[in-house]
C-alpha positions, 0 to 999 in steps of 0.5 A, a space after each residue: 313099147 320101148 322108152 322112146 315111144 313112151 317119151 314121144 307120146 309124153 312129149 305129144 301130150 304136153 304139147 297138146 295140153 299146152 293149148 288147153 291147160 292153164 298157163 301155170 300148168 303149162 309153165 310147170 310142164 315146161 319147167 319139168 321137161 327142161 329139168 329132165 333135159 338138163 339132167 339127161 345132158 349132165 348124165 351124158 356129159 358125165 359119161 363122156 368125160 369118164 370115157 375120155 378120161 379112162 386112160 388118164 392113169 396111163 398118161 400120168 405114168 408117162 412123163 416125157 423128159 425135156 429131150 423128147 419134147 424137143 424132137 421134131 415129129 416126122 412127116 408121114 411118107 404118104 402125105 406131102 405138104 401142099 406146094 408153095 406158090 411161086 409169087 405172093 401176089 396171086 390174082 383173085 376172082 374177088 376184087 377187094 374194093 371199098 366205097 364210102 359215102 361223101 357229103 357230095 353223094 348225099 347232096 346229089 341224092 337229096 337233089 335228085 329226090 327233090 327234083 323227082 318230088 317237084 316233077 310229080 306235084 300237081 299243076 297249080 292253077 294260075 290266076 285269071 288272065 281276063 274276064 269275059 
């Protein structure tokens, strides 16, 4: 059995026990897994940093002078820059528009709401017209 299967089984056990074990034990397991994850992440970061900095000794030996900094980098012959547009005012399919809500708009919404509310109210009985 390789370590990945063992790790998966251990994680499954911890997940299963999170429902059955006490809250303190579950929090302890979570802390243990979190610490292990952080340690593993730190080790990976160290390895990556070492692999990226492996050639730093060569970079220290080579110090470009001021003249080489001023040189312009030549373009690759197989790569051509994109063509520049002839006009700067190109139409786009997404028109920019902005709207704002004015006090009049709010009043119109309020009036519409009140009209709809009054239309849905029950009919009020009127007083008796006459007695028989």
